[in-house]
C-alpha positions in Angstrom: 10.9 -7.3 -19.0 8.9 -3.6 -18.6 7.6 -3.1 -15.0 3.7 -3.0 -15.3 2.4 0.0 -14.2 0.5 -1.6 -11.4 4.2 -2.2 -9.8 4.3 1.5 -9.6 1.5 2.3 -7.2 3.7 4.2 -4.8 0.4 5.8 -3.6 -0.2 3.3 -1.9 3.0 2.7 -0.3 2.5 3.1 3.6 6.0 5.5 3.9 4.6 7.9 0.9 1.4 8.3 3.5 3.7 8.7 6.1 6.0 11.1 4.8 2.7 13.1 3.5 0.8 12.9 7.1 4.1 14.2 8.9 4.6 17.1 6.4 0.8 18.2 6.3 1.1 18.0 10.0 4.0 20.1 10.1 2.3 22.8 7.8 -0.5 22.8 9.7 0.9 23.2 13.2 2.8 25.9 11.5 0.1 27.7 10.2 -2.2 27.2 13.7 0.7 28.8 15.5 1.6 31.3 12.9 -2.4 32.7 13.1 -2.6 32.4 17.0 0.9 34.6 17.2 -0.7 37.1 14.7 -4.9 37.3 16.1 -2.7 37.7 20.1 -0.7 40.9 18.5 -3.1 42.7 16.0 -6.5 41.8 18.0 -5.8 45.1 20.4 -4.7 47.2 17.6 -8.0 46.8 15.9 -10.4 47.1 18.4 -8.7 50.0 19.0 -9.3 51.5 15.4 -12.3 50.3 15.6 -13.7 51.7 18.8 -12.1 55.0 17.9 -13.7 55.1 14.4 -16.9 54.4 16.8 -16.1 57.1 19.1 -15.2 59.8 15.8 -18.6 59.1 13.9 -20.9 58.9 17.4 -18.9 62.2 18.4 -19.6 64.1 14.5 -23.0 62.8 14.3 -24.2 64.2 17.8 -22.2 67.3 17.2 -23.9 67.9 13.8 -27.6 67.2 15.3 -27.0 69.5 18.0 -25.7 72.4 16.5 -27.7 72.3 12.9 -31.3 73.9 12.8 -34.1 72.4 13.9 -35.7 72.7 10.4 -32.7 70.8 8.5 -32.4 68.5 10.7 -34.4 65.7 8.5 -32.2 66.1 5.7 -28.9 65.9 7.5 -30.6 63.0 8.9 -31.0 61.5 5.0 -28.3 62.4 4.1 -26.1 60.8 6.7 -28.0 58.1 6.2 -27.6 57.9 1.9 -24.1 58.8 1.7 -22.7 57.5 4.8 -24.7 54.9 6.1 -25.7 56.7 9.6 -29.1 55.8 10.6 -30.0 57.8 13.7 -33.5 56.6 15.1 -34.9 57.1 19.0 -34.5 54.8 21.6 -37.3 54.0 23.2 -38.0 51.5 26.2 -40.0 49.1 24.1 -37.0 48.4 21.6 -36.4 44.8 20.6 -33.1 44.3 21.6 -30.2 41.6 20.7 -26.9 42.4 22.0 -23.5 42.2 20.3 -21.6 38.6 19.6 -19.1 37.9 22.9 -15.3 38.0 22.4 -12.8 39.7 23.2 -12.5 41.8 20.5 -17.0 43.5 20.8 -15.8 43.6 24.5 -12.4 45.5 23.9 -14.6 48.0 21.7 -17.4 48.6 23.9 -14.8 49.5 27.0 -13.3 51.9 25.1 -16.3 53.6 23.8 -17.7 53.3 27.0 -14.8 55.2 28.1 -14.9 57.9 26.0 -19.2 58.2 25.7 -20.2 57.2 29.1 -20.5 54.4 30.8 -24.2 54.1 30.3 -23.6 54.0 26.6 -25.4 50.7 25.1 -24.8 48.4 22.5 -27.0 46.3 19.8 -26.8 43.3 17.1 -30.3 44.4 16.3 -33.1 46.6 17.0 -36.6 46.3 16.0 -34.9 42.8 14.0 -33.2 45.5 12.4 -29.7 44.0 11.9 -26.1 46.3 12.3 -24.0 47.7 14.7 -25.8 50.0 17.0 -24.8 52.6 19.8 -26.9 55.1 21.7 -26.1 58.5 22.9 -27.6 61.2 24.0 -28.4 64.4 23.0 -29.2 66.7 26.3 -31.9 64.2 27.9 -33.4 62.3 24.4 -31.2 58.7 23.9 -30.8 57.6 20.3 -29.8 54.6 18.5 -26.4 55.1 16.1 -26.6 52.5 13.4 -23.5 51.5 11.7 -23.5 48.9 9.0 -21.4 46.3 10.4 -18.8 46.1 7.7 -17.5 49.2 8.8 -16.7 48.3 12.5 -16.6 44.6 12.0 -13.4 44.0 10.5 -13.6 40.6 7.5 -10.5 39.2 9.9 -11.9 35.9 10.1 -13.8 35.1 6.6 -11.4 36.5 4.9 -8.5 34.7 6.7 -10.5 31.4 6.4 -10.2 31.4 2.9 -6.3 32.9 2.6 -5.6 29.8 5.3 -7.3 27.4 3.6 -5.9 28.1 0.1 -2.7 28.5 1.3 -3.3 25.3 3.5 -4.2 23.3 0.3 -1.3 24.6 -1.7 1.1 23.6 1.2 -0.6 20.6 1.3 -0.6 20.2 -2.9 3.4 20.0 -2.2 3.5 18.2 0.7 2.5 15.5 -1.5 5.0 16.4 -4.7 7.5 16.4 -2.2 6.6 12.6 -0.5 6.0 11.7 -4.5 9.3 12.7 -5.4 11.4 10.7 -2.6 8.6 7.6 -2.5 8.6 7.4 -5.9 12.1 6.4 -6.7 11.8 4.1 -3.6 8.6 2.1 -5.3 10.4 1.9 -8.3 13.5 -0.1 -6.8 11.0 -2.6 -4.5 8.9 -3.1 -7.7 12.1 -3.6 -10.0 13.7 -6.3 -7.0 10.5 -7.9 -6.3 10.5 -8.5 -10.1 14.1 -10.2 -9.9 12.5 -12.2 -7.1 10.0 -13.7 -9.5 12.7 -14.5 -12.3 12.1 -11.1 -14.0 14.3 -9.3 -15.5 13.0 -5.4 -14.8 13.5 -2.4 -17.8 16.6 0.0 -16.2 15.6 1.7 -13.6 15.7 6.2 -14.4 19.7 6.6 -13.7 18.5 10.6 -13.0 17.6 12.9 -10.4 19.4 13.5 -6.8 22.5 12.9 -6.5 22.2 9.7 -3.9 19.2 8.5 -6.1 21.3 8.1 -9.4 23.9 5.9 -7.7 21.8 3.6 -6.3 19.7 3.1 -10.1 22.9 3.0 -11.3 24.5 0.0 -9.1 21.2 -1.7 -9.6 21.4 -1.5 -12.9 25.0 -2.8 -12.8 23.6 -5.4 -10.7 20.7 -7.1 -12.6 23.4 -6.5 -15.6 26.0 -8.1 -14.0 22.7 -11.0 -12.8 22.2 -11.4 -16.4 25.3 -11.9 -17.5 26.0 -15.0 -14.8 22.4 -16.8 -15.4 23.3 -16.5 -19.5 26.8 -18.5 -18.1 24.8 -20.7 -16.1 22.7 -21.6 -19.0 25.8 -22.7 -21.4 27.6 -24.5 -18.0 24.1 -26.7 -17.4 24.4 -27.4 -21.2 28.0 -28.3 -21.2 27.4 -30.1 -17.9 24.5 -32.6 -18.9 26.6 -33.5 -21.7 30.1 -33.8 -20.9 28.8 -36.2 -17.5 26.0 -38.1 -19.0 27.9 -38.9 -22.1 29.9 -41.1 -20.0 27.7 -42.7 -18.4 25.5 -43.9 -21.6 28.9 -45.6 -22.4 29.1 -47.2 -18.9 25.6 -48.3 -19.4 27.0 -49.5 -22.8 29.9 -51.4 -21.5 27.8 -53.1 -19.0 25.3 -54.4 -21.1 28.1 -56.3 -23.0 30.8 -56.9 -20.4 28.6 -60.4 -20.1 28.2 -60.2 -16.2 26.2 -62.0 -13.6 22.8 -61.1 -14.0 23.6 -60.0 -10.3 26.3 -57.5 -10.7 25.2 -56.4 -13.9 21.3 -54.7 -12.0 23.5 -53.5 -8.9 26.1 -51.9 -11.6 23.0 -50.8 -13.9 20.5 -49.8 -10.7 23.8 -47.7 -9.6 24.0 -45.5 -13.0 20.3 -45.0 -13.0 20.3 -43.4 -9.8 23.5 -41.1 -10.7 21.7 -40.0 -13.7 18.4 -39.3 -11.5 20.9 -37.4 -9.3 22.8 -35.3 -12.3 19.4 -34.4 -13.5 18.2 -33.2 -10.3 21.2 -30.8 -9.7 20.0 -29.5 -13.3 16.3 -29.4 -13.1 17.2 -27.1 -9.5 19.6 -25.4 -11.4 17.8 -24.5 -14.3 16.6 -21.2 -14.5 12.6 -20.0 -15.2 11.9 -17.5 -17.9 8.4 -16.1 -16.6 8.1 -13.6 -19.5 7.1 -17.3 -21.8 4.4 -18.1 -19.6 1.1 -19.7 -20.5 -1.9 -20.4 -19.7 -2.2 -23.8 -18.3 -4.8 -26.5 -17.7 -4.1 -27.4 -14.0 -7.3 -29.8 -14.4 -6.0 -31.2 -17.0 -2.4 -31.9 -16.4 -3.5 -32.8 -12.2 -6.0 -35.5 -13.4 -2.9 -36.7 -16.1 -0.5 -36.9 -13.1 -3.5 -38.7 -10.8 -3.8 -41.2 -13.6 -0.3 -41.7 -13.8 0.3 -42.0 -10.0 -2.7 -44.9 -10.4 -0.6 -47.1 -13.0 2.3 -47.6 -10.3 2.0 -50.1 -8.3 0.6 -50.0 -4.5 -0.2 -46.7 -4.9 -4.3 -45.4 -5.1 -5.0 -41.8 -5.8 -8.2 -40.0 -4.6 -8.4 -37.1 -6.7 -10.6 -33.6 -5.8 -10.7 -31.0 -8.3 -12.6 -28.7 -9.3 -13.8 -28.4 -13.2 -12.2 -25.7 -15.6 -9.1 -24.4 -13.4 -5.9 -22.4 -15.2 -3.0 -20.4 -14.0 -0.5 -18.4 -15.6 2.9 -20.9 -16.0 5.3 -23.3 -17.8 3.4 -26.5 -17.9 6.5 -28.2 -18.5 8.2 -27.2 -14.9 4.3 -27.8 -13.1 4.2 -31.4 -14.2 7.6 -31.7 -12.7 6.5 -30.4 -9.3 3.6 -32.5 -9.4 4.8 -35.3 -10.0 8.3 -34.7 -7.7 5.8 -34.3 -5.1 3.6 -37.4 -6.4 7.1 -39.2 -5.9 8.2 -38.4 -2.4 4.2 -39.2 -1.2 5.0 -42.7 -3.0 8.1 -43.0 -1.4 7.5 -41.6 1.9 3.7 -41.7 2.8 2.8 -45.2 3.4 1.1 -45.6 6.7 1.7 -48.1 9.3 0.7 -51.5 8.4 -0.9 -50.7 5.0 -0.7 -52.5 1.8 -0.5 -49.7 -0.7 0.3 -45.8 -0.5 -3.3 -43.5 -0.6 -2.2 -39.8 -2.4 -4.9 -37.4 -2.1 -4.7 -34.8 -4.6 -6.8 -31.5 -4.3 -7.1 -28.4 -6.8 -9.8 -25.3 -6.2 -9.8 -21.4 -6.4 -9.8 -19.5 -3.1 -10.9 -15.9 -4.7 -7.6 -14.7 -5.9 -5.3 -18.0 -5.6 -5.5 -20.9 -7.1 -4.5 -23.8 -4.0 -3.2 -27.0 -5.2 -2.1 -30.0 -2.1 -1.2 -32.8 -2.8 -1.5 -35.1 0.7 -0.2 -38.6 1.7 -1.2 -40.9 4.6 1.9 -41.8 6.2 3.9 -41.1 9.2 4.4 -36.9 8.4 7.4 -35.0 9.7 7.9 -33.2 13.2 6.8 -30.4 13.3 10.5 -28.4 14.1 12.1 -30.3 11.4 9.5 -29.2 8.5 11.3 -26.1 7.4 14.4 -27.8 7.1 12.7 -29.8 4.3 12.9 -26.8 1.6 16.6 -26.9 2.0 19.0 -28.2 -0.8 20.9 -31.0 -0.4 18.3 -32.0 2.6 16.5 -35.8 3.7 14.3 -36.2 6.9 15.2 -40.0 6.8 14.5 -40.6 10.1 10.8 -39.4 9.7 10.1 -40.3 6.2 12.6 -42.9 5.5 15.7 -43.6 3.5 16.0 -40.8 0.9 17.4 -42.2 -2.8 19.2 -39.0 -4.4 20.4 -35.8 -3.3 17.9 -33.7 -1.5 16.9 -32.3 -3.7 12.7 -33.1 -4.6 11.0 -30.1 -2.7 14.2 -27.6 -3.1 13.5 -27.9 -6.9 9.8 -27.3 -6.3 10.1 -24.7 -4.4 12.3 -22.8 -6.7 10.1 -23.7 -9.2 6.8 -22.4 -7.7 8.6 -18.8 -6.3 9.3 -18.7 -9.6 6.0 -18.8 -10.8 5.0 -16.0 -8.4 3.6 -18.4 -5.9 4.0 -20.0 -2.5 5.0 -23.3 -0.5 3.6 -24.3 2.9 4.0 -27.9 3.9 2.7 -29.2 7.2 0.9 -32.3 9.0 -2.5 -33.1 7.7 -4.9 -34.6 10.4 -5.3 -37.9 10.5 -1.4 -38.3 9.9 1.3 -37.8 7.0 2.2 -34.7 4.9 0.5 -32.3 3.2 2.4 -29.9 0.6 0.3 -27.1 -0.7 0.7 -24.9 -3.7 -0.8 -21.1 -3.5 -1.1 -19.4 -7.1 -2.2 -16.4 -8.7 -5.8 -17.0 -10.0 -5.1 -15.5 -13.8 -9.2 -14.9 -13.8 -8.2 -12.2 -11.4 -5.5 -10.2 -11.8 -7.1 -7.1 -12.0 -6.4 -7.8 -7.5 -3.0 -7.9 -6.8 -2.1 -11.2 -5.5 0.1 -11.7 -2.1 0.6 -14.4 0.0 
């Protein structure tokens, strides 16, 4: 049976996200360390370069203004403004000045410029609400502002490198996503395939490609599935042979007992023994019988339980109390589900009689809880010691001290547990309040199959 797409939803796996976040953390930490190291090494040379540029522009501009003819200074200032982006304004005491943003680069630039132009050199981010890189200088006793475009002296290191860093980080995270997928997707396929086998399904062969380890693991798994499939087929043949080879002599013995002319007590005793042997053989065959989930159909659980309750109510000394919702359906094999219900009802009839009671009370409950269907069959007997409940599901186990002497091989609950697991469900046993044992079966609600069913 092919593995459905929701079984391969490896993006939800915890291992995938752990791998991804680990790679993402390592990449982000490496990038942060690299950027911090680069900026620490690059910061001083960049500040010196900008300071040298500012000193050169101020020195050349001051020299040009000092040695130019007075009638040509207006034209010179116009050329500096239009061609070089350099503007010169008189410095007034009334100027509204906003100081530069303080950081290590700006402080280094200011120290270098003051060392070359004088300690009285002033800097500003805006003057009279005009933004730029402002530096003061003097000609004779007059003070001036020289304004440069901020882009010439404030390197776009931060914006550019943030952009490049974000792009690099995004590409790295996409790479981490791909690596995590390549690592976890084969594991998710293998997990889904093993889960399918546990539910009685036969998954499609896993792809035998990729790295050597994945290829060999998938090859071994595919070989194991083929072996299991072959064993399952052989077992079906063996079971058919056992059923024929054992029950044929039993049928002859039944006939011989009927025709032997034995006393009634002896005949009834031998017939009872033969019937018990046939029932035990039937239990063995039911326990070993495979369940093919590929042929599951919608089963009206409400109708099935109503029929089982009606049949049980006709038994002597049995009273059935049904509590069932209408139109409860499950996906499965109707015959196997009916066998489960009959086994549980018979188990309750045999061992669920309350002390000093004249009849056996059996509660049959069926309800829907979200994406689950809950089926409960409970009696009012002595119950089972809590420490012994887990043993009840083991094959060939009979709790004689708590449940009375059993007639059979101790496979009733083991058969029920096996069939329930093959239907993708879970079996729970617990003592009910007021005395008695409750057997609870949890199955998937087919009306909500879009949501994953987990127990």
